[in-house]
MARMARZA-845833 format. One line per field, with one value per residue (C-alpha): x, y, z; residue in three letters; residue number from 0. Coordinates in steps of 0.2 Angstrom, whole numbers. Layout:
N
east	[X,...]
north	[Y,...]
up	[Z,...]
code	[Ala,...]
pos	[NUM,...]
//
This chain:
82
east	[22,15,27,24,26,9,1,9,2,-15,-13,-8,-23,-35,-27,-29,-48,-49,-41,-52,-68,-61,-58,-76,-84,-74,-78,-96,-97,-89,-99,-116,-115,-121,-109,-101,-86,-91,-92,-74,-68,-75,-68,-51,-51,-56,-42,-29,-33,-33,-16,-9,-15,-8,9,11,6,19,33,29,29,46,53,45,57,47,58,50,36,21,16,-3,-3,10,19,23,14,22,31,33,51,56]
north	[-780,-786,-790,-780,-795,-801,-786,-792,-809,-803,-791,-806,-816,-802,-799,-818,-816,-800,-809,-824,-813,-802,-818,-824,-807,-805,-823,-821,-804,-811,-827,-820,-802,-793,-798,-782,-771,-762,-778,-783,-765,-763,-780,-775,-758,-766,-779,-766,-754,-768,-774,-756,-753,-770,-767,-749,-756,-770,-758,-748,-764,-769,-753,-757,-764,-779,-783,-769,-771,-761,-757,-760,-751,-738,-736,-717,-703,-696,-680,-682,-686,-691]
up	[1032,1016,1002,986,976,983,974,957,960,963,947,937,942,938,921,917,922,911,896,898,898,884,874,877,873,857,851,855,847,831,831,835,831,815,801,795,795,811,821,816,818,836,841,834,842,859,858,852,866,879,873,873,891,897,888,895,912,910,905,921,932,926,934,951,965,970,985,996,1008,1013,1031,1032,1049,1050,1066,1063,1055,1039,1042,1061,1067,1084]
code	[Met,Val,Pro,Leu,Ile,Leu,Phe,Leu,Ala,Val,Trp,Ala,Ile,Leu,Ile,Leu,Gly,Phe,Gly,Leu,Leu,Ala,Leu,Ile,Thr,Ser,Ala,Met,Ser,Leu,Arg,Phe,Gly,Ile,Ser,Gly,Phe,Met,Thr,Val,Ala,Ser,Asn,Ser,Ala,Phe,Ile,Ile,Val,Ala,Leu,Leu,Val,Leu,Gly,Ala,Thr,Gly,Leu,Tyr,Leu,Met,Gly,Val,Asp,Trp,Ser,Gln,Thr,Ile,Ser,Val,Ile,Pro,Thr,Thr,Leu,Pro,Gly,Leu,Thr,Gln]
pos	[0,1,2,3,4,5,6,7,8,9,10,11,12,13,14,15,16,17,18,19,20,21,22,23,24,25,26,27,28,29,30,31,32,33,34,35,36,37,38,39,40,41,42,43,44,45,46,47,48,49,50,51,52,53,54,55,56,57,58,59,60,61,62,63,64,65,66,67,68,69,70,71,72,73,74,75,76,77,78,79,80,81]
//
């Protein structure tokens, strides 16, 4: 049995990695990209969409019961009762 909270911890670590890479990518694009409106607009769109997706995912994760466990190897098949 694997606790569900473990998946939340892995997700949080992956989100931290994504945030770091997104920050580096945006900073490099703004610093070394072609100066202009489209550079700023594309970076802004990227950051806004990323924040919206992370916010929606966070709202969903608040509704999950993290005290449950997941059976990696099920002992019975779904739909079969004994």
